[in-house]
N, C-alpha and C positions, 0 to 999 in steps of 0.2 A: 577674502572668504573660500568655503569649501562647496564644491562642485555636488552635483547629485546623479546618488546612479538610479536608472531607469529599468526595473524588468517589467521588457517586451514582452509578452504572450504572440506569438506568432503563429499561422495557422498547421495544422498536425497535417492536413493532406487535401482541401481545398482554398484556394487562397483568394475565394473571396470573405471567406472568413477574418481577413483583415483586418483590426481595426481601422479609419482613419486620425483615431488620435494615436496609435504604435508607428506609423507611418510616417505619418507629422513630429514624428517623437524621432523615430532615426532619422529622419531627415536633418534634424535641427542641432542633435548633441555632436561633440566635438572625435568622440570614439564610438566604435561599437565592439562591444567582445562576443565572439561569437563561436559556440562546441568546437562548429566548422563551417571555418569561413567561404571553402570551396561549394561547401551545400547550400552555406549562407546568398555566396553571390548571387545565386542564381534568383533568391527571392528579392533582394535589395536592387537585383538588372528590375525584373517585373516589374517595382515599383520604380523606378527612375531614382532611388535613391544612390549619392557617389558617397556618403560618408566613409572616410578610411573604416577600417577594422584590425580586428585583433584576435589571434585565438586564444582560448579559455575553455581549457574542457580540460579532463580526469588526469593526462600525466603533467599538468601542472598549475595543477588550480593551487595547491597554498602558494608559491616563489610569486606566479603570477598575478593570483589575488594581494600579495603588497604592492605588487607595482601599481595595478588598476587604484591602488585605496590611496598610495602617495601621489597617484595624479588628480588625483578627489580632490585630496584636502588643498591640493594649487586651485582649484577651483577647476576643473574639465568638471563639463557634462558627459555622462560616461551610460549606454546603454549594452545591456544582458541581455541577448534575446539563445538559446539555446535551437537543437535542430528542430528538434515542432514542439510546440506547447508551450506551458509556464513555464521559463525560468524558476531554479530552484524545487521542483519535482522531481523526486530522485531523478539530481541534479546533480553540478558539482557546484552549481552558483549557490548550493548553500552556505555553500564556503564563505565567498564571496561578500555577500549584505553577514555574513557573522564579522566579520574582518570592521566593516563599513560600522558595526553596530560600534564596536567594540571601541571605532578609530572617531565617535561622536560624526560619521558621516551620514548623509538624512540618505535613506534612501523610498522609494515611492514604488509601488505597485500600477503597471497596465492589464487590467484582467484582458484574458481572452482566450483562448481555447487548452483544451487539455484532456487529455485525452482519458484519465482513469473519471473523471465526471461525467464524459460522455457516455463510456461505457456504459458506468450505474444506473444513468441516467434511461439509456436503452433497452436495459438485462430484466426488464419486468422481478427482480426482484424489490428486497423493502431497501426506499431508497431512504427511512427516516434516522436511523445508526448505523454508520458501515468507515470504515479502516480498510487503511490505503498500508500495505508495505514494499508497496516494490518488486524492483528482482529480488529474489529468491537467492541466498550464496550460492553457488556454486557446487558441485564433491565436492570435484577439482580441487579446489579455492579454498574452502572451508566446510567438509562434507558434519565435520558435530554442530556448527551452529546453522545451518540446513536443520538436521533432523531438531534441534531448540524448536527453533521458530515452527517447524511443522508442529511441534505437542502443544507451541504454545494456540497454535490456529487453533485443532485440535475442540480445544476447551471456548473459544468467541464465537459469541451472540451476534454481534453483527454482521454485515452482512460484506465480503472481504474485496478488495483488490488487488491483483498485484497482475504484472510486466511479466513479459516473459518474448522470448526468441525463438524462431520457429524451430533451431536446431536441438535445442532445448526442453522444445513443447512434450514430446511423448513422455519421453521422464518425469517429468514434473505432476503430467493430468497424471498418472502412478502412483507418485508418491504422495499425492493430494488424495487417492482413492484410497491409498495404505492407512497416510493420517486418519482423515474425516468421515473415513465411510462416505457412503452413495450420496452425495449431496446433488442436490440441480449447480450446477453452473452455464453461467453465458461466455460465452468466446466469440470474442468482437477482434476483427481486423480489419486496413484501410479503411477505417472512420472517415468519413464529410467525404470518401473520395468516388469515383465512379462505382468500385465493384465491392461499398464496404457490405460486408459480411458481416452477422449478426447470427450464431445458433444459443439458444435456448437446449439445452440437453442436462442431464446428468456426468458424474464425472466416469463411469462407470461408459456411457454411451461414448463418450468424448473419448477415449481411450482407442474404445475399439474401431470408431472414424479413423482418426488417424494410424492406425496398424497400417488398414488400405490409401491412405491416399499423403501425402508429401505436405506437409504445414509448410503456407509461405507465407512472410509478411513479418510483424512485426505486431503481438499479439496480446488482448488485454483481457485480463480470463477477471470475474466476475463471481464473486462465490455466496450461495448460501450459508448465513452462521445458521450453528447452534441451537437450534429452536429448548424453549425452556423445559417442555416434558425429555426432551432427551438427556440434556442436564439433570432432571433431576432422577432420572431411571439410573445417568453413573455412578451420583453423589449413592443411588440405595443399594446399588451393587457393590460399588467400592467399600461402604457400610460393611454388608454383609459376609465380608471375605474376614473378618471381627466374628467369631463368638461373639455373644450378648453378657456373658462375663465381661470379655476383654473392653468390649466397648462401653459397659456400664465403670469397668476399673480405670478409662482413663477419662472419666469424669468426677469419679471420687477423688483421684490421683492432685486432680484439683483444688481439691474442698470443696466439693458441690455434693450435698447434703443427698442417699439412695432416693429419695422420693423426687428431687426435682431432677437426678440422673434417670430416673427414667423416665419422664418426659423427654426427654435430649434422646434419647436413647429409641425409644418409641416414632419422634418428630423423625428424626434420621432416617429410621428407614420406613418411614410412610404406613406407619401402623398404629396403634393404638395403646393408648398405655395402660389399657389391662391384659393386652397378648405378652405385654411383655414382663410385668405383675406373675403373670400367668407360668409364664416358663419359670418364672426364678425361681416361685414357691411351689415346684413338684409338678410343675407343668410341660415337661417337659419330654 
């Protein structure tokens, strides 16, 4: 009978956030797959956990996932942990989970800390609707993909959550300001630790702040989504780049009669149908 893969969330800073269930599971499984065994050894020693470990990280995630699935199919019980937080969130664990699902291996999650959710709840921004982007592609790795994602984020109305390393922070803040405009942002670092820092500010002010001081530690960026009013203004501005005749022609080419086309054009431009009629019939 196949074993089970346990996704075990570990503290993102404060060791007191380790759940008893996770600690007990890590003691009882046959093997722990860890992103960095040296880093995880400190955690295991603190909780007096002596279960054997093996490395599972970004650079061996495909080959090692196959090996781990084979062991699970033989009946071994395996726990997966990441350096901090919940495995498979912006983490190579997603590959192992997918391969387990494909092989029919049971996967269960032992919930606990996640930096993205912790930062969101501290941000003071809307938590009702949000999206998680993780790390943006670096310009060195894929400049085109980075620009495409930034363009998508500029249209996003939900609260946006990103991760960023300190040495990329200033460039990312500048790129976000250029793509999104001057949105509200909350910068979070050292979450759950003694020197936890939460800075509600704006993208322009954040860029100024880190021109004067060196960023330190890993950051979670929580960014205000685009408002409906802003979205509507941009839509209207886009339509206004067309002449009214060109705008009408777009609908009429789809087989829409002129009266209905006038209604649609008026709605797109945020004006009354009467204004469009007057323009087209001598009010130019």
